[in-house]
C-alpha positions as CSV (number, residue, x, y, z in Angstrom):
1,X,90.4,83.1,93.2
2,X,87.0,83.3,91.5
3,X,86.1,86.5,89.7
4,X,83.8,88.8,91.6
5,X,80.2,88.2,90.7
6,X,77.1,90.4,90.9
7,X,74.5,88.2,92.7
8,X,70.9,89.2,93.1
9,X,69.2,87.4,96.1
10,X,65.4,87.5,96.0
11,X,64.1,86.8,99.5
12,X,67.2,88.4,101.1
13,X,65.3,89.6,104.1
14,X,64.1,86.1,105.1
15,X,65.9,83.5,107.1
16,X,67.7,81.7,104.3
17,X,68.3,84.8,102.1
18,X,69.7,86.9,105.0
19,X,72.2,84.1,105.8
20,X,73.2,83.6,102.2
21,X,73.6,87.4,101.6
22,X,75.9,87.6,104.6
23,X,78.0,84.6,103.3
24,X,78.3,85.7,99.7
25,X,78.9,89.4,100.3
26,X,82.4,88.6,101.7
27,X,83.5,87.8,98.2
28,X,81.0,89.2,95.8
29,X,78.6,92.1,95.1
30,X,75.2,91.1,96.6
31,X,72.0,92.9,95.7
32,X,69.4,92.2,98.4
33,X,65.8,92.0,97.3
34,X,62.8,91.7,99.6
35,X,59.0,92.3,99.6
36,X,59.5,95.3,101.8
37,X,63.2,95.6,102.8
38,X,66.5,95.2,101.1
39,X,68.2,97.2,98.3
40,X,65.2,96.8,96.0
41,X,61.6,95.5,96.5
42,X,59.7,93.1,94.4
43,X,56.3,91.3,94.4
44,X,57.2,88.1,92.7
45,X,53.5,87.4,91.9
46,X,53.6,90.5,89.6
47,X,55.4,90.3,86.2
48,X,55.4,94.2,86.1
49,X,57.1,94.3,89.5
50,X,59.7,91.7,88.4
51,X,60.4,93.7,85.2
52,X,60.9,96.9,87.2
53,X,63.3,95.0,89.5
54,X,65.6,94.0,86.7
55,X,65.6,97.5,85.2
56,X,66.8,98.7,88.6
57,X,69.4,96.0,89.2
58,X,70.8,96.1,85.7
59,X,72.6,93.0,84.4
60,X,73.8,90.4,86.8
61,X,75.8,87.2,87.0
62,X,73.6,85.1,89.3
63,X,70.1,85.2,90.7
64,X,69.2,83.2,93.8
65,X,65.6,83.0,94.9
66,X,64.8,81.8,98.5
67,X,61.3,83.3,98.3
68,X,58.0,81.5,97.4
69,X,54.8,81.9,99.4
70,X,52.6,78.8,99.7
71,X,49.5,77.9,101.7
72,X,50.1,76.0,104.9
73,X,47.0,74.3,106.4
74,X,44.9,71.2,106.5
75,X,43.8,69.6,103.2
76,X,40.2,69.6,104.3
77,X,40.2,73.4,104.6
78,X,41.9,74.1,101.3
79,X,40.1,75.7,98.4
80,X,41.1,76.9,94.9
81,X,42.0,80.3,96.4
82,X,44.4,78.8,99.0
83,X,45.9,76.4,96.5
84,X,46.6,79.2,94.0
85,X,48.8,80.9,96.6
86,X,51.6,78.4,96.0
87,X,51.0,78.3,92.2
88,X,51.2,82.1,91.9
89,X,53.9,82.6,94.5
90,X,56.4,79.7,94.7
91,X,55.8,78.4,91.2
92,X,55.0,81.2,88.8
93,X,56.9,83.7,90.9
94,X,60.1,81.8,90.5
95,X,59.4,80.9,86.9
96,X,58.8,84.6,86.0
97,X,62.1,85.6,87.7
98,X,63.7,83.3,85.1
99,X,61.5,84.1,82.1
100,X,62.1,87.8,82.6
101,X,65.5,87.6,84.1
102,X,67.0,85.7,81.1
103,X,67.0,88.9,79.2
104,X,69.1,90.6,81.9
105,X,71.5,87.9,83.0
106,X,75.1,88.0,81.8
107,X,76.5,85.1,79.6
108,X,77.5,82.0,81.6
109,X,75.3,83.3,84.5
110,X,73.1,81.2,86.7
111,X,69.7,81.0,88.3
112,X,69.2,79.1,91.5
113,X,65.6,78.5,92.7
114,X,64.3,77.1,96.0
115,X,62.2,73.9,96.4
116,X,62.3,71.4,99.2
117,X,62.2,67.9,100.4
118,X,58.4,68.1,100.5
119,X,58.5,67.3,96.8
120,X,59.2,63.7,97.6
121,X,58.5,63.5,101.3
122,X,55.1,65.2,101.9
123,X,54.0,66.0,105.5
124,X,50.6,67.1,106.8
125,X,49.5,70.6,106.0
126,X,52.0,71.2,103.3
127,X,50.3,69.7,100.2
128,X,50.4,73.1,98.4
129,X,54.2,73.4,98.9
130,X,54.7,69.8,97.7
131,X,52.9,70.5,94.5
132,X,54.7,73.8,93.8
133,X,58.1,72.3,94.6
134,X,57.5,69.4,92.2
135,X,56.5,71.8,89.4
136,X,59.5,74.1,90.0
137,X,61.9,71.1,89.8
138,X,60.3,70.0,86.5
139,X,60.7,73.6,85.2
140,X,64.4,73.7,86.1
141,X,65.1,70.5,84.2
142,X,63.2,71.8,81.1
143,X,64.6,75.3,81.2
144,X,68.2,74.0,81.5
145,X,68.1,72.6,77.9
146,X,66.8,75.9,76.4
147,X,68.6,78.7,78.2
148,X,71.1,80.4,75.9
149,X,74.6,81.9,76.2
150,X,75.8,79.2,78.7
151,X,73.3,80.3,81.4
152,X,72.7,77.6,83.9
153,X,69.7,76.9,86.2
154,X,69.4,74.6,89.3
155,X,67.2,74.2,92.3
156,X,68.3,73.7,95.9
157,X,66.0,71.4,97.8
158,X,66.6,71.4,101.6
159,X,64.5,69.8,104.3
160,X,63.7,72.0,107.3
161,X,66.6,74.3,108.2
162,X,68.2,74.8,111.6
163,X,67.3,78.5,111.8
164,X,63.6,77.8,111.2
165,X,62.7,76.1,114.5
166,X,59.0,77.1,114.1
167,X,58.7,74.4,111.5
168,X,60.4,71.6,113.6
169,X,57.1,70.2,114.9
170,X,55.9,69.4,111.4
171,X,59.1,67.5,110.3
172,X,60.8,64.4,111.5
173,X,64.0,65.2,109.6
174,X,67.4,66.2,111.0
175,X,67.5,69.9,110.2
176,X,69.9,71.1,107.5
177,X,72.5,73.3,108.9
178,X,73.0,76.9,107.5
179,X,76.5,75.9,106.3
180,X,75.1,72.9,104.4
181,X,72.5,75.2,102.9
182,X,75.1,77.7,101.9
183,X,77.2,75.0,100.1
184,X,74.2,73.8,98.3
185,X,73.8,77.3,96.8
186,X,77.5,77.6,96.2
187,X,77.4,74.4,94.2
188,X,74.7,75.9,92.0
189,X,76.2,79.4,91.6
190,X,79.8,78.5,91.2
191,X,79.8,75.0,89.9
192,X,79.2,73.6,86.4
193,X,75.9,71.8,86.9
194,X,72.7,72.7,85.2
195,X,69.2,71.3,85.4
196,X,70.0,69.7,88.7
197,X,68.1,69.5,92.0
198,X,70.7,69.9,94.7
199,X,70.0,68.3,98.1
200,X,72.2,69.8,100.8
201,X,71.7,67.0,103.3
């Protein structure tokens, strides 16, 4: 029986986060974090907001992030402003959760970030997400060799998930089941890997 962990889930009011919170709370203490709902609120584009979050949560054993706003739309309509949505949200938002969170995480804890198959298999209208995903995965590999006290970091990279049918028209992939997604995150949180991109499909 694994020791009970304190797990912070950022994005816990979204589709993925809500499912993961429900799965993990059966065995562990789960702190739900959302932009508006949850136990605590955070704006991941604000370092001040992230700092306040960790002061409120206190030390923790694992952080999962399933949040990361990006711009969805045609390339021809994209401007610097739209492209920065993904850079400030999915990229810097997740990076800052780690940069600030490393000072609050317990020894041998873990960070698990979210990317996606768009990193290597781009589809129309998702160029911003593809770029942000690729950068997050590079960050995970680099951070893994510098994090101290046995702290691990990985990314989970699903394709479209079964509970997000609104995205089915954009993808030609077989959807990842919620159970597959859960076990991708379990591998990161409870396994020994670090610096890995886990593909739950």
